[in-house]
Steps between C-alpha positions, in 0.01 A plus 500: 500500500730481801410261785338636813733622776609245756451547871725381777530526873592795719824318587624543142401864517721562802789291370508672164459849638810432712680343204432806287667715765799265513538498124495877480758554775511697825392824333202341330261748339175572674310347208628153598422556867142597422406203284125458535460140389691173493747431221394271219767336292458528124646283228416484129200726534327340797521501882659180629461533874708678760838653431821317571820607681714707265211611279486854368217718630350770278252762621218550248304740720394855419720657768829354377793741481873449438708470816645846439153652565403290802541604861675310774672522835762767557825469700312549827242233418218744434316487170606733219192524275557592136291805409505424126367148539131587480563730205685224312214256560240755387693587183549131415123451536431810285339680791628855468586677829406862550762757411742564213641147487153348473403755234807414296447126545141536379640639176783247469266212605737212424805537722703192406766710326520714813582203723152414636357187334122455515329315782340169406152652526597739218627212288183303572286790375709516182469130431127507571456788255695317229303181560177691424641707210446359148782724378751298704457212252513724192876555511623575144831318532574505128459876469724565801766257375517682165491840670843665516384775738695824533770628735377803693717728712320543832608865510341570160188707580329421172385159385666388176298533186525229238526638145254302289369504145122457478514467122741209539252309711234553236724356232565190707127448563437520126773245432354263757156536345639405158642179650190444714714526816437662836710604802869461575510130423335560163743782427798270548340227290435752225851641510621328182201614299546867587679703240608775738739318732621831640150595608457163671832535683384837634149375577592204720670703780207745485241228544707319764528828692127575488397150598767480773412838651132405499580170674712687755215738579250216536739323733553810717126563510432141605725545806332833584790733425274748320265521797132507411559670165520313169846467347617758244506433128721617217839412359712710739633403841294749699566646846220299665648176372844599626353560846317166481827331404671658800222366724542156340875514567452592866251218550737236365831644632645611169752779548398723212262792453256474213751347259336276241804279448741267680371328813170691487420364153618149594271504804204628295537185291428285807123430531331694786406195706846347474663829599271530805598147601870587472447813710347290779793256494749789509330668797481176700864416422608848605331457838679169545833643385484797736383279786792263451748782450606368158632750246672342198326574169764393247626855446849440646757310294471127566212533750184291507168658413327411826224746420398291198555174690267611780235603248509152350496345848196702614318433174551127543416488871171688468412360159483841331549354154197657332281805535206296631710330766655831604157658545371194689799522735429866573131432555572252779722741696325674795613846386195676640511330841861491625800729475761220493462160340803270511544203269793257495679357198792267461837676495720514193877479482673832573869595500680382816532844660125508560514198728805599703322701768642813657623804312617501142831668408370765259664783313405728212686639201375799303666557163456861390540402133598766246545846652508833317603806699466739205213749525184379324530783242781656295626860476210591267245359744426197281448161667806275493490146374629300798445133410495242778583140420521360854208591722530494882421173677462379857605144589423318826746228609499227762826345614449126537774251585765751400340587164343837425178413314294763312129476579342781296627772266257780420512833318533805724585869474788728593538875525532740210438864412184654641362847558522651847397831651682692769333828583384639168777339299425186302796297378597166357676300773659159479346273767738209535458148632847475655704185451651327801414283798159549662254305712127467562454527878121546486210409274192722498157370401261759354758781531424870492698768323539845651567768237767752595394846612668644190272306268288749300132519587397419143687170520275389787180527295412362163228516239360167394283421200186346647270456203493482124393863462842613615374657824790553741486519878774615734575277796779436745763245422446344841509154342862581414576545871344165586441260646372303202587352164525850347755620756832637374654198677236252381372224729829418672849645530841427651728778620857509368772599745872501417725241663774683692680186619433133552648250743351157451125524563538846654423776252533871576275711282502864404203736490200479270576670166146484369559202268243221500420180317123517466192423296364731232151591385645605161544141395614552140769749602708234675631394158546834333536786745750595765434620855618763742746252646275218623486146366138442399327167439158389387280502808425128492874425478579739784237321710647159408858613570444651842243240601780250428748703707282522811409131465863385497666768710454545877330831569307705753168662423524865603164586345402848386716787629310808607551801272334836477501624143263786427521735207261740329563629150308751293471464124285725282322634808406155629649354821605138524598326824721203575496310829699185584519367854676163453786369291515161330521171688864439597672160511840539667735228369722343764779478240489741205495362147819615325453680168784565256430766236731449202624806307382367166648620171569875478439629148579835344758765584385589855663252742301574817165637611492882476469671837365826358165545333414670172263797550180518296338829404121490541231757432316437827739490797217380724441188295672184613676248279292230338435200721 
C-alpha cells in the first residue's frame, strides 16, 4: 500500500506552477499552465515533499495532450485554440464523439496503434478488471512457451486450417493408458516405451498446437477481446480469434494484424497483469518523453534508447514494480476530479543537446532504398517479381559541436506504381517521391486531406463489414479526409517544398508539390507497401517526430486556416455529402528543417520514373480504381 499523499502550503503551489512553466519553455503547453494542484515530488514509489529546482514535471491528468495538439498564442498574441484537442482527449478516454470518426473509434476501441494512447482512467479500469478476474492468475505459461503459433498473412481472407489426424490422437491416448500416463508431460515420459516413434513425433506438435491455441483463446477472453461471448473452440485458427488477436495487438501497441506469431506470440506469453503494468509504465513514460521533447529510441546507429531509459526511470520513481503497486498508484490519482495533475520526479541524465537551450540544428535524410521503375506486371499481364532488399528509411540528425549525430532512424514509404483515373480512363501511373533537397517549412497537427475533383465518386464511399453475419453498410470515407487518426495524412504532417537556393540561414523554397511526411492509419503498411509519393510513418512516431520539431524549433502558431470544402456524390442512388470548414492546425517554423531525399539504388532496366501511364481496360468505365 502506498503512503497517503502529502500536503504542503500554497506557497509551494505557486512556486511549482511557475517552475513548470519555466521548465517547459516560453511556448509551454496549456496543460502545464492549467495545473490544478501543487506538485508533489516522487521518489522510489512514494511522495517525498515538494519538488526541487530542475525536477521534471509530468502531467497525469485526463486532459493531457501532446504539445502538437495543444493551443497557444498566435503571432498577434491572441489565442489559437486547437479544434482537435477535445476530440483527442475524448478518444483517449474511450468516449466516442458523434459522427464517423467516433463510430469508427467505437469499433477500433484501442487506439494505441493509431497514435492515441489510453488515458489513465482507461488503464485504471483495465487493472481493476484484472485484479477481480480469476482468469488473470490462470496464465498457462507452459502451453504458450511450447506453442509455435502460425504466420498469417493479414490480407488472407480465410483463417488457416490445421490439417490434423484424429485417429493419431486416439493411438497416442491408448499408448499413454498402457503406460499409465496422462497429458503432455506423461507423453514425453512415455516416449521411450512407445513402439511407434513416428506417431509420437507427429502427435507432439498436434497436442502442443491444441493446448497452445486453447491457452491463447483463454488469454484473449480474460482481457475481454471476445466481448461478452465465450471464446471459440476447435483446432483451427478461426476468424473470431484472428479479430481478437488484432484487438490484443492494438491494445498493446504491436504492429501486426491477427498474426499468431512473432511479437504477438511473445507478448501473449507475458502474464496479463504483468503486461498491464508494462502498458502503464509505457504510457507514463511517453507523456514524459513528449513533454520533455526527447526522441531517441535506439533505432539510429549508435544512439541511446532514451525511450527505454525513461520507462525505467518512471517505473523507479513511481514504484511501479508490480501489478499491485501499479494499481495502487492509479487509485490515488484524482482522475475523476481534475483535468491536469502534475507530479515531479528527479531528472535523469540526457544527451548534452537537451540542456543547451535555444534551437537545435536539425536536418533530415530520407533514403528511398531499392527502387524499381518497371511496371508491376509483364507483357502477359502477370505480376513481376520485384524484390526489395533495402527498404526506405527516414533519419533525423542534430548537429552538435560540429558533429552530425543521428537521433532516430525509422521505416518509411516512397512512391511507386498506383492506379489513377482521368476522365473515364484508368491507368497505372508511377507516383514518384523525387530525390533532391527539400525542407519542412510548416508542421500541421490533425491535418485534413482534400480529394481532387477528379477523384471518382465511388472512391469517396466504402463498404465496411460491421458484424459477423457479413452485413455491409455503405458510408462516406469522411474519416479519410480528417481530421483524426484515420485521416489520409494521419495525426500530423509536414509539407515538403523544394529548396531553390540557400544562402546561410536564408532558404528560398519552391511551391508545394503535394509531398508530405505524415502519419498513417494503415500501420502495418509502413513496412511493406509503397505510397503515392508521400513518406508515411506510424502515427505515434509522426507525433513524436513533429512534437520534437516544434519543441526545439522556433515557430509561430497560425492555427486552423479557413477552408470551404463541400462536395456531394451519388452512388447507387444514394447521396453522400462532405463538408470541411477548417484545415489542420498550422505551426509555421521560423527556419525550415532541411530534408535531403537520397536517390537510393535503382534496380532493373528502367533508369528513371516513367512519365506516361499504362492504360487499363475495364468493363465498367464509371467505376473508379481500387482505393
